[in-house]
C-alpha positions in Angstrom: -101.5 -51.4 -58.5 -103.5 -49.3 -61.5 -106.8 -51.9 -60.9 -106.9 -51.6 -57.4 -106.7 -47.6 -58.0 -110.1 -48.1 -60.4 -107.9 -48.2 -63.8 -107.8 -50.7 -66.3 -105.2 -51.8 -68.6 -105.3 -49.2 -71.2 -104.5 -46.5 -69.0 -102.0 -45.5 -66.2 -101.5 -42.6 -63.5 -99.3 -40.0 -65.3 -97.8 -39.4 -62.0 -96.8 -42.1 -59.2 -99.7 -42.4 -56.7 -99.1 -41.5 -53.4 -99.9 -45.3 -51.8 -100.1 -44.5 -48.2 -100.6 -48.2 -47.1 -98.2 -49.1 -44.3 -98.1 -52.9 -45.2 -99.0 -54.9 -48.3 -101.0 -58.4 -48.6 -100.4 -61.1 -50.5 -102.4 -64.1 -51.8 -101.6 -66.6 -49.2 -98.9 -67.1 -46.3 -96.2 -69.0 -48.8 -96.1 -66.1 -51.2 -95.4 -63.2 -48.0 -92.8 -65.6 -46.5 -91.2 -65.4 -50.3 -92.0 -61.8 -50.7 -89.7 -61.4 -47.4 -87.1 -63.8 -48.8 -86.7 -61.9 -51.7 -87.4 -58.9 -50.6 -89.0 -58.3 -53.4 -92.6 -56.9 -54.7 -93.6 -54.4 -51.6 -93.9 -56.0 -49.0 -93.8 -53.2 -45.9 -93.1 -49.7 -46.4 -90.5 -49.6 -44.2 -88.3 -51.6 -46.3 -90.0 -50.3 -49.8 -93.2 -47.9 -50.7 -94.4 -47.8 -54.5 -94.0 -44.3 -54.4 -90.7 -44.0 -52.8 -89.5 -46.6 -54.9 -90.8 -44.4 -58.2 -89.1 -41.3 -56.6 -86.0 -43.4 -56.2 -85.4 -44.9 -59.5 -86.1 -41.4 -61.0 -83.4 -39.5 -58.9 -81.1 -43.0 -59.7 -81.6 -42.0 -63.2 -80.5 -38.1 -63.1 -77.0 -39.1 -61.3 -76.5 -42.2 -63.7 -76.2 -44.9 -60.5 -78.3 -48.0 -60.6 -79.8 -47.7 -57.5 -80.9 -44.6 -55.0 -81.6 -45.1 -51.7 -84.0 -42.2 -50.4 -84.1 -41.3 -46.4 -86.5 -39.2 -44.1 -83.4 -36.0 -44.2 -80.4 -35.0 -45.9 -79.1 -36.0 -42.3 -80.7 -39.4 -42.5 -78.5 -40.3 -45.6 -75.3 -38.7 -44.2 -75.5 -40.8 -41.4 -76.2 -44.1 -43.5 -73.1 -43.5 -45.7 -71.7 -42.6 -42.0 -72.4 -46.0 -40.5 -71.6 -47.5 -43.8 -68.1 -46.0 -43.5 -67.6 -47.4 -40.2 -68.8 -50.9 -40.8 -66.6 -51.2 -43.8 -63.7 -51.5 -41.6 -61.2 -48.6 -43.2 -60.0 -45.8 -42.1 -62.3 -42.5 -43.1 -60.5 -39.3 -44.6 -63.5 -36.5 -44.2 -62.8 -33.0 -46.0 -62.4 -30.0 -43.3 -64.9 -27.7 -45.0 -68.1 -29.0 -44.3 -72.4 -28.1 -43.7 -72.2 -27.8 -39.7 -74.1 -30.6 -38.9 -72.2 -33.3 -41.1 -69.4 -31.7 -39.0 -71.2 -32.5 -35.9 -71.2 -36.0 -36.7 -67.6 -36.2 -37.5 -66.6 -34.3 -34.2 -68.9 -35.7 -31.9 -70.7 -39.0 -33.1 -67.6 -41.1 -35.5 -65.4 -41.0 -32.6 -67.5 -43.2 -30.4 -67.2 -45.7 -33.1 -63.2 -46.0 -33.0 -62.7 -45.1 -36.9 -59.8 -43.9 -37.6 -60.6 -40.4 -39.3 -58.1 -38.2 -40.6 -59.7 -34.2 -41.4 -57.7 -32.5 -44.0 -58.7 -29.3 -45.9 -59.5 -29.1 -49.4 -56.0 -28.1 -51.1 -54.5 -31.1 -49.1 -57.0 -34.0 -49.7 -55.1 -35.3 -52.7 -51.5 -35.8 -51.2 -53.1 -36.9 -47.9 -55.3 -39.4 -49.7 -52.1 -40.6 -52.3 -50.0 -41.7 -49.1 -53.0 -44.2 -47.7 -51.5 -47.9 -48.6 -55.1 -49.5 -48.2 -58.2 -48.5 -49.5 -60.4 -45.7 -47.7 -63.2 -44.4 -47.4 -63.4 -40.2 -48.7 -66.2 -38.0 -47.7 -66.2 -35.1 -50.2 -68.4 -31.8 -50.4 -68.7 -29.9 -53.5 -69.3 -27.1 -53.4 -68.9 -26.8 -49.6 -71.1 -24.6 -47.4 -70.8 -22.1 -47.2 -68.1 -20.5 -48.8 -68.7 -22.5 -52.5 -65.1 -24.2 -52.5 -64.6 -26.6 -55.1 -63.1 -30.6 -54.9 -61.7 -32.4 -58.2 -63.3 -35.6 -57.7 -61.8 -37.1 -60.7 -57.9 -36.5 -59.3 -59.0 -37.1 -55.6 -60.1 -40.5 -57.1 -57.3 -41.5 -59.0 -55.0 -40.3 -56.0 -56.8 -42.7 -53.6 -55.7 -46.4 -53.1 -57.4 -49.1 -55.5 -60.6 -49.9 -54.1 -61.4 -47.2 -52.1 -64.2 -45.3 -52.1 -65.5 -41.7 -52.6 -68.9 -40.0 -51.3 -69.7 -37.2 -52.7 -72.1 -34.8 -50.6 -73.6 -32.9 -53.9 -76.4 -30.6 -52.5 -75.3 -27.6 -53.5 -74.7 -28.5 -57.4 -77.8 -30.6 -57.9 -77.9 -33.0 -60.8 -78.3 -30.6 -63.3 -74.7 -28.4 -62.4 -72.9 -31.8 -61.1 -72.5 -35.5 -62.2 -69.7 -36.7 -59.3 -70.3 -40.4 -60.6 -68.7 -39.0 -63.4 -65.8 -38.0 -62.3 -65.4 -40.8 -60.2 -67.3 -40.9 -57.0 -69.0 -44.0 -56.0 -71.8 -42.6 -53.4 -73.1 -39.5 -53.8 -75.5 -37.6 -51.0 -78.4 -35.2 -51.3 -80.5 -33.0 -49.0 -83.7 -33.5 -51.5 -85.3 -30.7 -49.1 -83.1 -28.6 -50.7 -82.9 -28.1 -54.9 -84.4 -31.8 -55.6 -87.8 -30.7 -54.0 -87.4 -27.1 -53.7 -90.6 -25.4 -52.3 -89.7 -25.4 -48.8 -92.2 -27.8 -48.3 -90.5 -31.0 -47.7 -87.6 -32.8 -45.6 -86.3 -35.3 -47.7 -82.4 -37.2 -48.3 -81.2 -39.7 -51.1 -78.5 -41.7 -51.4 -77.5 -42.6 -54.9 -74.8 -45.3 -56.3 -73.7 -49.0 -57.3 -73.0 -52.0 -56.4 -72.5 -53.9 -53.0 -72.5 -50.6 -50.8 -75.8 -49.7 -51.9 -77.3 -53.4 -50.2 -75.5 -52.2 -47.5 -77.2 -48.9 -47.0 -80.3 -50.5 -47.8 -79.7 -52.7 -45.1 -79.2 -49.9 -42.7 -81.7 -47.8 -43.5 -84.0 -50.8 -42.6 -83.0 -51.9 -39.6 -82.6 -48.3 -38.3 -85.8 -46.9 -39.7 -85.0 -43.4 -41.3 -87.5 -44.2 -44.4 -88.8 -41.6 -46.1 -93.0 -41.3 -46.2 -94.9 -41.9 -49.2 -96.5 -38.3 -49.6 -92.8 -36.9 -48.6 -91.4 -38.6 -51.6 -94.4 -37.5 -53.9 -93.3 -33.8 -53.4 -89.6 -34.6 -54.0 -91.1 -36.3 -56.9 -93.3 -33.2 -58.0 -90.3 -30.7 -57.5 -87.9 -32.7 -60.3 -91.0 -32.0 -62.7 -89.2 -27.9 -62.8 -85.6 -28.9 -61.0 -83.4 -28.1 -64.1 -85.8 -24.8 -65.2 -84.9 -23.5 -61.8 -81.3 -24.6 -61.4 -80.5 -23.1 -64.6 -82.4 -19.4 -63.7 -81.2 -19.4 -60.0 -77.4 -20.3 -61.6 -77.9 -17.2 -63.9 -79.0 -15.0 -61.1 -76.5 -15.6 -58.4 -73.4 -15.1 -60.7 -75.6 -11.8 -61.8 -75.6 -10.9 -58.1 -71.8 -12.4 -57.7 -70.2 -10.1 -60.2 -72.0 -7.0 -58.6 -71.2 -7.7 -54.9 -67.2 -8.2 -56.2 -67.4 -4.3 -57.3 -69.4 -3.1 -53.8 -67.1 -1.2 -51.4 -68.5 -2.3 -48.3 -67.7 -5.9 -49.5 -64.6 -7.8 -48.5 -64.8 -10.5 -50.5 -66.9 -12.7 -52.7 -67.2 -16.7 -52.4 -68.8 -18.1 -55.7 -67.3 -20.1 -57.9 -67.5 -18.1 -61.4 -66.5 -15.3 -60.1 -63.4 -13.9 -62.0 -60.5 -14.8 -59.9 -61.8 -17.6 -58.1 -59.1 -20.4 -57.8 -62.1 -22.8 -58.5 -63.4 -21.3 -61.7 -61.7 -23.5 -64.3 -62.5 -26.7 -62.3 -65.7 -25.2 -62.5 -66.0 -24.4 -65.9 -64.3 -27.9 -66.3 -66.7 -30.2 -64.7 -69.9 -28.4 -63.7 -72.3 -26.8 -65.6 -73.3 -23.6 -63.7 -72.1 -22.2 -60.2 -75.4 -22.9 -58.8 -77.9 -20.7 -56.6 -75.6 -20.1 -53.4 -73.2 -17.1 -52.8 -71.7 -15.9 -49.7 -69.8 -12.9 -49.2 -68.1 -11.2 -46.2 -68.6 -7.7 -45.4 -66.2 -4.8 -44.6 -66.8 -4.5 -41.1 -67.7 -6.3 -37.9 -70.0 -8.8 -36.9 -72.5 -6.4 -35.8 -72.3 -4.5 -39.1 -73.0 -8.6 -41.5 -76.5 -8.6 -39.1 -77.3 -5.3 -39.8 -76.9 -5.5 -44.0 -79.3 -9.0 -43.1 -81.8 -7.2 -41.5 -82.4 -4.7 -43.7 -83.0 -7.0 -46.6 -86.4 -7.2 -47.9 -87.0 -9.8 -50.4 -84.6 -12.3 -48.9 -86.1 -14.0 -46.1 -83.7 -15.1 -42.9 -83.9 -18.5 -42.8 -82.1 -21.3 -43.1 -82.1 -23.6 -45.9 -81.4 -23.5 -49.8 -82.2 -24.3 -52.9 -85.8 -23.3 -52.9 -87.5 -21.0 -54.9 -87.9 -18.0 -52.7 -84.5 -16.4 -51.7 -83.1 -16.5 -48.2 -80.2 -15.3 -46.1 -78.6 -16.6 -43.5 -75.5 -15.5 -40.8 -73.7 -19.4 -41.0 -71.5 -18.2 -37.6 -75.0 -18.0 -35.8 -77.1 -20.8 -38.0 -75.9 -23.9 -40.5 -72.1 -23.4 -38.0 -74.2 -22.3 -34.9 -73.2 -25.8 -32.9 -69.0 -25.1 -33.7 -66.5 -23.9 -31.5 -64.7 -20.7 -32.6 -62.2 -22.6 -33.0 -64.4 -25.2 -35.4 -65.6 -22.3 -37.7 -62.0 -21.0 -38.0 -61.0 -24.5 -39.1 -63.8 -24.1 -41.7 -63.1 -20.6 -42.4 -66.5 -19.5 -41.3 -66.0 -15.5 -40.1 -68.7 -14.2 -38.4 -68.7 -11.1 -41.0 -69.8 -13.9 -43.7 -73.7 -13.7 -45.0 -75.0 -16.8 -47.4 -77.3 -16.4 -49.8 -79.9 -18.6 -51.3 -81.3 -17.0 -54.6 -85.0 -18.5 -55.6 -86.2 -17.5 -58.7 -87.4 -14.1 -58.5 -86.3 -11.7 -61.0 -82.4 -10.7 -60.7 -82.6 -7.2 -60.8 -85.1 -6.9 -58.0 -82.9 -9.3 -55.5 -79.8 -6.9 -56.3 -82.1 -4.0 -56.0 -82.7 -5.1 -52.2 -79.1 -6.3 -51.7 -77.7 -2.7 -52.6 -80.0 -0.9 -50.5 -79.3 -2.9 -48.0 -75.6 -2.2 -48.2 -75.7 1.1 -48.4 
């Protein structure tokens, strides 16, 4: 490929080239047939693409996985693992506290496949999975959106029947703060739109893992088509260059703000793993290197008071998503969980007085001054 780009054997690009070709030529018809049979090397960009593969290798390395499969969005990655779960024929145990889009998938799409689904709150996951006698597929999200609750992956894996598959959406943590496979996860899902890319300029997703499940997910991606294009793959790859720098700063800023919100009289509750008194603090300190860049808090008052507070903010952009360089504020009841009924939101513990912050890389004192003024 370097020779095709006008380079000789002694030089190579220091960043992966953006390979836009949808298909790849071979010297003979026999060579094409052999490539199709082996699925290597690159044959067709719905199967694989050199730029996408460069990103996948780096993501697998970050998660300590054998392989990564990049997708067109975080929801595409989540869809792949649910389709894989359905095709496995195993019962599915799903954490109740989830991102709203995932919750909708479980509520509206999974029932049509006939897969037995057990939905359970974070604090009841371990005894529930321990009651199963046969292997199950367990879907977790940690930290969970939007209250940042943590799941003890290691204890869940230990309690589950042998050969069970544990899938973890680790979007809120990023590989800098949490390595789910180190604690027993079999598959790790990310919305790469968030921390991995980090600049609010691309939509992407990824599944990382080992073994035969990854072969199945690759097949499902090839068959259903939610591939990541080469330009988007390059943007995510470029974002990974500064991932650790960004996340460490966001960890520091989020904890700084959370500790001040705890002391504010207009704040009823603060949800962040490392604040004093949080039930997940010891688990966070044991398994994570930081609490992440997202925190949520409840306003003392009504939903109208929460919206008024959000509308007074000047530096926090009013936008969904998280994990980028710019700080964002959302009202989860009306954004990430808007597709849920009031009872479903109650089940996920998402009150109307809740605001969620995703801190960026702005100076923490400046962000706090903006929040403090909005809370007056």
